[in-house]
C-alpha positions in Angstrom: 27.3 -21.0 -74.9 27.3 -19.6 -71.4 23.7 -18.3 -72.1 22.6 -21.8 -73.0 24.1 -23.3 -69.9 22.4 -20.7 -67.8 19.0 -21.5 -69.3 19.6 -25.2 -68.7 20.5 -24.6 -65.1 17.4 -22.5 -64.6 15.2 -25.1 -66.1 16.7 -27.8 -63.8 16.1 -25.6 -60.8 12.5 -24.8 -61.8 11.9 -28.5 -62.4 13.4 -29.4 -59.1 11.2 -26.9 -57.3 8.1 -28.3 -59.1 9.0 -31.8 -58.1 9.4 -30.8 -54.5 6.1 -28.9 -54.6 4.4 -31.9 -56.2 5.8 -34.3 -53.6 4.9 -31.9 -50.7 1.4 -31.5 -52.1 1.0 -35.3 -52.4 2.2 -35.8 -48.9 -0.1 -33.1 -47.5 -3.1 -34.5 -49.5 -2.3 -38.0 -48.3 -2.1 -36.7 -44.7 -5.5 -34.8 -45.1 -7.1 -38.0 -46.5 -5.7 -40.1 -43.6 -6.9 -37.6 -41.0 -10.3 -37.4 -42.6 -10.7 -41.2 -42.5 -9.5 -41.3 -38.8 -12.0 -38.5 -37.9 -14.8 -40.3 -39.7 -14.0 -43.5 -37.9 -13.9 -41.7 -34.5 -17.2 -40.0 -35.2 -18.8 -43.2 -36.3 -17.6 -45.0 -33.2 -18.9 -42.1 -31.0 -22.2 -42.1 -32.9 -22.6 -45.9 -32.2 -21.8 -45.4 -28.5 -24.5 -42.7 -28.3 -27.0 -45.0 -30.1 -26.2 -47.8 -27.7 -26.7 -45.6 -24.7 -30.1 -44.4 -26.1 -31.1 -48.0 -26.8 -30.3 -48.9 -23.1 -32.4 -46.0 -21.9 -35.3 -47.0 -24.1 -35.1 -50.6 -22.6 -35.2 -49.1 -19.1 -38.3 -47.1 -20.0 -39.9 -50.3 -21.5 -39.3 -52.1 -18.2 -40.8 -49.3 -16.1 -43.8 -48.9 -18.4 -44.4 -52.7 -18.4 -44.5 -52.8 -14.6 -47.5 -50.4 -14.5 -51.1 -51.7 -14.9 -52.0 -48.2 -16.2 -49.3 -46.6 -18.4 -47.6 -43.5 -17.0 -48.1 -40.8 -19.6 -44.8 -39.1 -18.7 -42.9 -42.3 -19.2 -44.6 -42.9 -22.6 -43.8 -39.4 -23.8 -40.1 -39.7 -22.7 -39.8 -43.1 -24.4 -41.1 -41.5 -27.6 -38.6 -38.7 -27.4 -35.7 -41.2 -27.1 -37.0 -43.1 -30.1 -37.3 -39.9 -32.1 -33.7 -39.0 -31.2 -32.5 -42.5 -32.3 -34.3 -42.2 -35.6 -32.8 -38.8 -36.2 -29.3 -40.0 -35.2 -29.4 -42.9 -37.7 -29.7 -40.6 -40.7 -27.6 -37.7 -39.4 -24.3 -36.7 -41.0 -21.0 -37.6 -39.2 -19.8 -34.2 -38.1 -18.5 -32.8 -34.9 -21.2 -30.2 -34.6 -24.0 -32.7 -35.3 -22.7 -35.3 -32.9 -22.2 -32.7 -30.2 -25.8 -31.6 -30.5 -27.0 -35.2 -30.2 -24.8 -35.7 -27.1 -26.3 -32.6 -25.5 -29.8 -33.9 -26.2 -28.8 -37.4 -24.9 -27.4 -35.9 -21.6 -30.7 -33.9 -21.1 -32.8 -37.1 -21.7 -30.6 -39.0 -19.3 -31.2 -36.4 -16.6 -34.9 -36.5 -17.3 -34.9 -40.4 -17.1 -33.3 -40.3 -13.7 -36.0 -38.0 -12.4 -38.9 -39.9 -14.0 -37.8 -43.3 -12.9 -37.3 -42.1 -9.4 -40.8 -40.6 -9.4 -42.1 -43.8 -10.9 -40.6 -45.9 -8.1 -42.1 -43.6 -5.5 -45.5 -44.0 -7.1 -45.3 -47.8 -7.2 -44.5 -47.8 -3.5 -47.3 -45.4 -2.7 -49.8 -47.4 -4.8 -48.7 -50.6 -3.1 -49.2 -49.1 0.4 -52.6 -47.6 -0.7 -53.8 -50.9 -2.1 -53.2 -52.7 1.3 -54.4 -50.0 3.6 -57.7 -48.7 2.2 -60.5 -49.0 4.7 -63.5 -47.1 5.9 -61.3 -44.4 7.5 -59.7 -43.7 4.2 -63.2 -43.4 2.6 -64.1 -40.7 5.1 -60.8 -38.9 4.4 -61.3 -39.1 0.6 -64.8 -37.6 1.0 -63.5 -34.9 3.2 -60.6 -34.2 0.7 -63.1 -34.1 -2.2 -65.3 -31.6 -0.3 -62.2 -29.4 0.4 -61.1 -29.6 -3.2 -64.5 -28.7 -4.5 -64.6 -25.6 -2.2 -61.2 -24.6 -3.3 -62.0 -24.9 -7.0 -65.3 -23.0 -6.4 -63.5 -20.1 -4.7 -60.8 -19.8 -7.3 -61.0 -21.0 -10.9 -64.8 -21.5 -11.2 -66.1 -18.6 -9.0 -66.9 -16.2 -11.8 -68.3 -18.8 -14.2 -70.5 -20.5 -11.6 -71.8 -17.3 -10.0 -72.8 -15.8 -13.3 -74.5 -18.8 -14.9 -78.1 -19.7 -14.0 -77.5 -23.5 -14.5 -76.3 -26.3 -12.2 -72.6 -27.1 -12.3 -70.8 -30.1 -10.9 -67.2 -30.3 -9.7 -65.0 -32.9 -8.1 -66.5 -35.9 -9.9 -64.9 -39.2 -8.9 -65.7 -42.8 -9.6 -64.2 -46.0 -7.9 -65.0 -49.5 -7.1 -66.1 -50.5 -3.5 -66.5 -53.6 -1.5 -69.7 -53.6 0.5 -69.6 -55.6 3.8 -72.7 -57.1 5.3 -72.4 -54.5 8.0 -72.7 -51.7 5.4 -69.1 -50.8 5.6 -67.6 -49.7 2.3 -64.0 -50.4 1.3 -62.5 -48.8 -1.9 -60.8 -51.3 -4.2 -59.1 -51.2 -7.6 -59.8 -54.9 -8.3 -62.6 -55.7 -10.7 -63.4 -59.1 -9.2 -63.7 -57.7 -5.6 -65.9 -54.7 -6.6 -69.5 -55.1 -5.6 -70.5 -51.6 -6.8 -69.2 -48.5 -8.4 -69.5 -45.4 -6.2 -69.9 -42.1 -8.0 -69.4 -38.9 -6.0 -69.6 -35.2 -7.0 -70.4 -31.8 -5.7 -73.2 -29.6 -7.0 -71.6 -26.1 -6.8 -73.1 -23.1 -5.0 -75.0 -20.8 -7.4 -77.3 -18.1 -6.2 -78.7 -17.7 -9.7 -80.2 -21.2 -9.8 -83.7 -21.5 -8.3 -83.9 -23.7 -5.2 -86.0 -26.8 -5.1 -86.0 -30.5 -6.3 -83.4 -31.1 -9.0 -82.2 -34.1 -10.9 -79.1 -35.0 -12.9 -78.4 -38.0 -15.1 -75.4 -40.2 -14.2 -73.9 -42.4 -17.0 -71.3 -45.1 -16.2 -69.7 -46.9 -19.2 -67.7 -50.1 -18.7 -64.6 -51.0 -20.8 -66.9 -52.3 -23.6 -68.8 -49.0 -23.6 -71.9 -50.7 -22.1 -74.1 -48.5 -19.9 -74.2 -50.0 -16.4 -77.1 -49.7 -14.0 -80.6 -49.0 -15.2 -79.5 -48.4 -18.8 -82.7 -46.5 -19.6 -83.2 -43.9 -22.3 -84.6 -40.4 -22.3 -84.8 -38.0 -25.3 -84.1 -34.3 -25.2 -84.9 -32.6 -28.5 -82.8 -34.4 -31.1 -80.6 -36.2 -28.6 -81.2 -39.6 -26.9 -79.4 -40.2 -23.6 -78.8 -43.7 -22.1 -78.2 -43.3 -18.4 -77.3 -45.5 -15.4 -79.4 -43.6 -12.8 -81.2 -40.4 -12.0 -79.6 -38.5 -9.2 -82.4 -36.6 -7.4 -81.8 -34.0 -4.7 -83.1 -30.8 -3.1 -81.1 -27.8 -4.0 -80.9 -24.8 -1.7 -78.3 -22.7 -3.5 -75.5 -24.1 -1.4 -72.7 -26.6 -2.3 -74.1 -30.1 -2.0 -72.1 -33.3 -1.9 -73.8 -36.3 -3.6 -72.8 -39.9 -3.8 -74.6 -42.6 -5.8 -74.0 -46.4 -6.4 -74.2 -48.4 -9.6 -74.2 -52.2 -9.7 -73.5 -54.3 -12.8 -75.8 -57.0 -14.1 -72.7 -59.3 -14.1 -69.2 -59.2 -12.7 -67.2 -56.0 -13.4 -64.8 -56.2 -16.3 -61.1 -55.2 -16.0 -60.2 -52.0 -17.8 -61.1 -48.3 -18.1 -64.5 -47.0 -16.9 -66.0 -43.6 -17.8 -68.4 -41.6 -15.6 -70.4 -38.7 -17.1 -72.9 -36.4 -15.4 -75.6 -34.7 -17.5 -78.0 -31.9 -16.9 -80.6 -33.0 -19.4 -78.6 -33.3 -22.7 -75.7 -31.1 -21.5 -72.6 -32.8 -20.2 -71.5 -31.2 -16.9 -68.5 -33.3 -16.0 -66.6 -36.5 -16.9 -64.0 -38.6 -15.3 -62.2 -42.0 -15.7 -60.9 -44.7 -13.5 -59.6 -48.3 -14.0 -60.3 -51.7 -12.4 -57.7 -54.4 -12.7 
């Protein structure tokens, strides 16, 4: 009898322990589920906040890009990086590590934006001052700067190549619109309607291996519609036909030589991007771009 009572008491105790363990487990599981939901809600909220900040940054870049007649490549690339981060964040998992990585990338992009927008504001101010102050004195300074730059390039990066090649080379190629006064005074301009001609300037580099004497290079100026301005005549070299704007003729004495030419349109200049190419027969020596607005 006593043995039976002892077994009954043991079963009750074991059952009690199981009930306590079950209740404790249920409470712990419930708490874990509640904590998980709270964490998910917090992470979702923080993710939305980061997404909103990125969207605001993207709009700031859109405004800065829209204020420029010619898009700033650095701004465009930074805008693409923000869009890429937003796209990645949308499909990312809600985890502390993942969100922390995105926050770090967001902070880095924010620092980059502060620098780029500051630089962009400075460029806008400089461009505004330049547009209102260009005159004949600035033309002389630009030519002097071009000559200095060409000598610097010749004495550094291109010294070995130019000195060891028995062909003409051009450096410092520039093209820009000019207003031509009745006095002969030339004023640079970026406006298509005000441009009377396009001025093309470049430097024929010093090369002791090239024979001295009369030389000629072919200058090609393409308008925004890819029309060849100027004479638009053709010449054939072997299997290649070249349409050129003018023939630049000069006497070469194995010294650096600055050359400037003018190209006038048949009609008014178009707004947009212009391309200037200089050829030695069929070989392209140099190319540059500029825009008129």
